[in-house]
N, C-alpha and C positions, 0 to 999 in steps of 0.2 A: 835772513833765514838762522842765521848765528843767533840773534836778537831771540827770537822765537825758539829754537830750542834751551836757551838758558832760561827763558820762561817756566815753559815745557818739565824740564829739568828742576826748576826752584817748586814748583810745585807739585811735583812727584816725591819731594823731598818734606815736602810740608804735610801732604796727604798721609806718607808712611809717618811721620811723627807723630800725626793726630793720633791715627791707628795704632801705634804704638802707647801712645796714653792711655788709649779707651781701653786697648786689651788688658794691661796693667790696674787700671781700673777695678776691670771686671775678674783678673784674676785675683787681685786682691781679696774679694769677697770670697770664701771657700765657697761652694758647693755643695760640700756635706759637712754635716756638723764633725770639729777636731775636738775630740775632748782632751786638754793639756794637764789637768791636773785632778788628782782625787778629790773626787767629792763628799767634803765633810758637810752635810747639811741641816735641813729639818723644816717642820711645818710649824706656822703662825711666827710671821715674822714683827719683834717686836715695833712699837713706834718710832715713828724717823725721829733721830736725836743723834748726834756727836758720839756721845757717851756711850748707847745702845750699840751704835757699830762699832765702836772701838773695843767695846763689852766682847761681841760677835769676834773680833780677829783674835783679842788677845785669848781667848777659848780655843783657840786654833780652828775653827774653821774657816771655809773656804770658799764655800757657796750661800747663796743666802737667796732662799723661794719667797715672792712677794705673797701678796695677797690680804693681808689681814692689815698690817702696820703701814702700808702702805698701798694702797688699791687706786685714786683717782690720780692722774696724769703728773698734777705738780707735786705730789708725793711720790711719783716715780720719779720724776727727775731728780730728785734729793736722796732717796735710794740708790740711784747710779750714782750720784756723784760723791757717797759718804762709800761706795764698792770702792769706786775709783779711789778713794783718798787712803783704803784700809789693802785693798788687793786684794780684792773679792770678786767673787763674780755673784753675776746676778742672775735668775729667772723669772722676768717681772709680772705682776699682772698687766693686765690694757685693755681692762675695763673702757667703754666709752671712745673706743679709739679704734679707727679703722686700719687694715693690717698696715696699707702706708704710711700711715701714723708712727706703728709701732718704734721703739726706739733703738739706735743704732750703734752705743757705744760700744768700744771693746770691751768693758766690764760685762756687758750685756749678753750672755751664752742663750739666753731665748724668752720665751714665753709662755707664762701658765695658761693650759687650755680649757683641761676637764682632768677630774677625781673620780674613780672610780666609773667608768662608763661601763653600760652593758651592753654584749655585740652587736644588739640590734642598734645602735648609737652607732656604730664603726663606719659605717659607709656615711654617716653626715659628717663624721669626725676625717675621714678621709680628704671629704670636699675643702673642708675647713684649714686641713695640711695643706692641701696644694695649692688654696689659695694663698697663704702665708708664704709659704716657699717660694713662688713667683719673685716676691717684692722682697723679702727676707731668707734668700739664698744662706744656707750654714746656719741658719738659728737653729736652737730646739723648739718644737709645739711639745712644751710638756705635757705627758699623759700618764696619768698616777692609776693602774690596775686595781682590782680587785685580788686578796686572798686568795690563798686555796681552800679556805673553809669558807667562802660566799656559797649561799645555795644557787641550786638550776635557776631561778628565780631573776637571782639579782644578773647572776652568769649572763645568762641568756644562751646558754650551750647546756651540753647532757656532763660536759667535762671539764677539769679546769686547763689539759693542755689544749682543749680545742679552742678553748677561748684567745689562750696567748697565742696561738696557733694563728687563728682569725685575724687576730689582731694586728700580729708582725706580717701577714702576709696582705691583709687591706690598706692598712693604714698607712703602713710602712717605716715609722719611728724610728728617729736617729737614736734614743736612748730608750730601753725599756725601763721600768718602773714600778714598783708595788707596795701595799702594805701588809706586814703580816706581825700579830701580837702574840708571840706564844704564850701560853699559860706554864710558867714558873714555879709553880708551887714548891717551898720549903720540902714537906713530905715527900718528895719524889713524884707527886701528880704532877705530872708535865705534857707538854707539848711539842718538844724540843725536836723531834724527827719530823712532825707535820711539817714545821717551821724550815728543815731543812730539805723536804721534798718540795717546799716552794721554791728553795733559791734553788734546785735541779733543774725545774720546768726553765725559771728564768735561764740559767746559765747554758741549759741546751740550743734555748732561743738565741738567745746573745750569741753562741759561738756559731748556732747555725746561720745566722743573717749577718753574721759580722759587728755585731752594734755593743756598746756597753752596758752594763744594767746597774742601778741601783735599786737599794728599797727601805722602807722607812722600819724601824723598831720602837719599841716600846721604852719611854723613859719614864713615864708620870704613871699614878694611880689613876683608874676608872673603870669602872662598872665593878668587879668583882677580882680585879685586877689587882696584885701586890704592886705594892711600890719597889720600884728594882732596885737592887743593890748593886753598888760600881762592877761586883763581878759579872751579875746579871748583864748590864749596860756591854761589857766587855765581850761575853760570850756571845750576844747576839752579830756585836760588831765584826768578830775575827772568824764566825761561823759564815757569817756573809761574803768574807775576805778569800776563805777558804774556798768557797765555791765559784772564785772568779768576779765578784761584786768590784765596781770600779766605783763605787759612791756608795755611801753610810746614811741614813736620815734620820733624824731623831725627831720623834712624837711626842710632846711638844716643846719647842725651845720657851713659849711663855704659852700660861694656864690664859684661854680663850679670852680676849682682851675685848670682846662683844659681847655681853652681859645681855642682848635679845637671844642670842645663839646659844646659851650656856645650858648645856641639858644637867640634868639633877645628876647622871653619873658621872659628871665629871665639877662637882660642885667642891669637891676635896681640894682640888688643885695639885698643887706638885708637881708640874713642870720644870725647866730649868731655872725660870723665872716664875712670878707667881701672879696672879692674875694683877696687880697694883706694879709689879716691875722690879720685885726686889728677889736676890741669887737665893737659890735654894742651895740647898748639899748636892745638888746634882750638879751646876754649874760648875763646881771646882773639879767631881768626877769626870764632866765631858773634858773639860781643861787637860786633865790629865793622859784623858785615853787617846785624845785627837791631838794631841803631841806626839803620841810613836806612832799613831798612823800615818801624821800629816808626814812626820819622817820618811817611813814607809812608802809615804804615795808612789813620790818621783821612780822607785824599782816598782813598784806593781802594778801603775804603768805600759811597763814594757814587757809584763807578762802574760802569758794568753792559757787559760787552764787546759789540763791534760786530762787528767784524773782526780777522782776525790775518795779518801776512804774512810769509812768510818769504824772506829774497832770500838765493841761494845766490852763493859768489863767481865761480859763471862763467854769474850772468845780469846783465843790463843792474838796476838797482833802479828806474830809472823804468819799467821795463814791468811788471814785478811792480808799481809800487805805484801804478799810473795811477790806480785808484781812491781812495787813499787821501788823507789829508789832510797828508802829507807826502811831500816827495821828497827824493834825495840822490846825493850827488856822492862816489863814493869808490873807493880801489886796487880791481884786481880780484881780490886774495886776501880783501878781506874780506867780510864775512857778519852779514846784521844780522835780527832778530828784531824785528818794531814790534807792539804791541797797541796799538788803536783800538775809545775808551771812547764812553760818553756819560754825563758828569756828571749829578746829577742838578739842577744848576741850569741845565742845556742848554748848557752847554759841552761841546766837542770835548776828549777825551782823549789824547794819546800818548806810550805808553811806548817808547822807542827801548833796545831792544838790543844791546851789541856780542855777535854767536852765537859770538864766536871767545871761546875760555876760554885761548889760549894767545898772541893780540897783540891790543895795544892798538888801536884805531882812531882817525881824526881826519876825518869824515866833514864835507862842505858840506852842513848843512840848509837846507833850503826848505821853509816851511810856506803853505798855501793863504789864511792870511793875512796882515797884513801884521806885520812883529815885534812893533810896539808893542803888537798886539793877541793875545802870546804870554805867557805865564808859564812859569814854573818850578819845580817844587813841591820845597825844598830837602831836601834827607836829613841838614841839619845838625839841622834847627830844625821841619821840616813848613809853613814858611810859606809863600807863595807870592812870590817873585821874580823881577824882570828876568831875562829870559834874555841871560847874558853871552858874549861871542863871544868864544871861548880863542885865537881864533888873528886879531887885530883888523887886523893888517897884509895880510892877505889878501881877496879880494875872495869877498862871502856870508859867512854867517854860520858857523864855524868849531864844531863839538863835539866835544869828546875825551871818547871812553870808555876806560875800563881794562878789561883783559882780562874779559869776562862781565861787566859794569857795566851796569846801566839808569838810564835816566833821565828822569822823568817830566815832561811838557809840557799846560799848560793851553790850549787855544785859545778866544777870545771868537769868538761868532757872525761870519760875515762882513756 
């Protein structure tokens, strides 16, 4: 009897051990995607080479979206290895593979599924996403939506809000993504407010469903678009961040490398890399901008958007900002976009953007807490630093902002 009891006890211990191991294995694979860094990415990945991926990392990108330079399984495998080497995350192409064959490296955030689907395709996408999640839980099934200037036939709905609502309700994505390329002509004819309206819809459903949103923006000349200046690149990025984006993506990194698919509208080239792989001026521009955004990233990932304020040149800033934790005194031609957030530690965060992409601005800033309770997140180091008065000889706190620049401040509770 004693020997039988010993055997039974041993078997119970062994079963408990095995169950624990299995439980740990299951728990090790997250059931929902967790974004662990701010996404700085792009459309059109370059051909696979160590130098190309070193250049991506050196330009302070954090995520690679595949589908052009890496399509076939052997290319994707090399892409993942290079992402692992250079501390990049990847959303990979999964052509010719069944879901149970999708790669599962720690570098793989997920899988590229569909670009710009109409609402009529959402039921099919729902099936695809559910099938993938059964075998690859916690991974992104990356689906990029149309912008708000798409027509009803493209959207498959009568309004853009309905289009996004149906997508989040039916497909239940882990990340919202869209592309919007604003008209930003130097003569003042632009679609900046339409871009912001698009971001507002993404923000709405991102908060409602508790999922991050990302967006593609324009980084090259095509159709009748001007080739963007560095300030225009910066404007598109910091405007997205002000609305709460957790990812920004350049269109494009390399001019389309598949000659058979090159439309006449893109024949000028001019992306971050040319079609032949030569770096354009946009490479160094992106590198500079991404450096600051990447350093802000750890803080941005701890923020939840609570309000967005647009101050137009014809408006009194303090009327628009009457409920905001910041007040501004500026010149009449100045305009600002202010994003207000709640930090996970309870503090309030304020992203102050110069909304003008052609001029610098130098407002007098007043926060609703004493200056000693305000810190700025340094774009050079990512650390919190004392707020520096850019014009100490003048009355009040002066904050200088380059064209389209954004600066992030943290306010301790009153």
